[in-house]
C-alpha positions, 0 to 999 in steps of 0.5 A, a space after each residue: 821544866 819544873 823548879 822545886 822549892 828546894 832548889 830555890 832555896 838553895 839558889 837564894 842561899 848560895 846565889 843571892 846570899 841568904 843566910 837561911 839559919 839566920 831566917 830559921 832562928 828569927 822565925 822560931 825566935 818570934 814563936 810563943 814559948 811552947 808553941 806546938 799547933 796553931 799560927 802566931 804573928 810575926 808583927 815585924 814583917 806583918 806575916 803569920 806563921 803556921 805550926 803543927 807539932 811544934 813545927 813552923 811549916 808555912 808563912 803566910 801574909 795577912 789578907 791569907 790569914 783573913 781569908 783562912 779565918 773567914 774559911 774557918 769561921 764559916 765552916 764552924 756556922 754550917 756545923 752548927 746549923 
């Protein structure tokens, strides 16, 4: 059986007591004013939030952000050649 992310979230909320709205508010409150697209750093957790169209789409670690930045840099170098 596969388990969806939604099922995991509801398990965390309903069984483990995760306060989903508190997490949502915390992530949103850390965003720069007017953030629409891009990545911002949650310094207290040392995580990065990726936004698209004014919506936080995912949260990644510092290591994941470093790899992401390296790939973007490599793509830019290739395009210039």
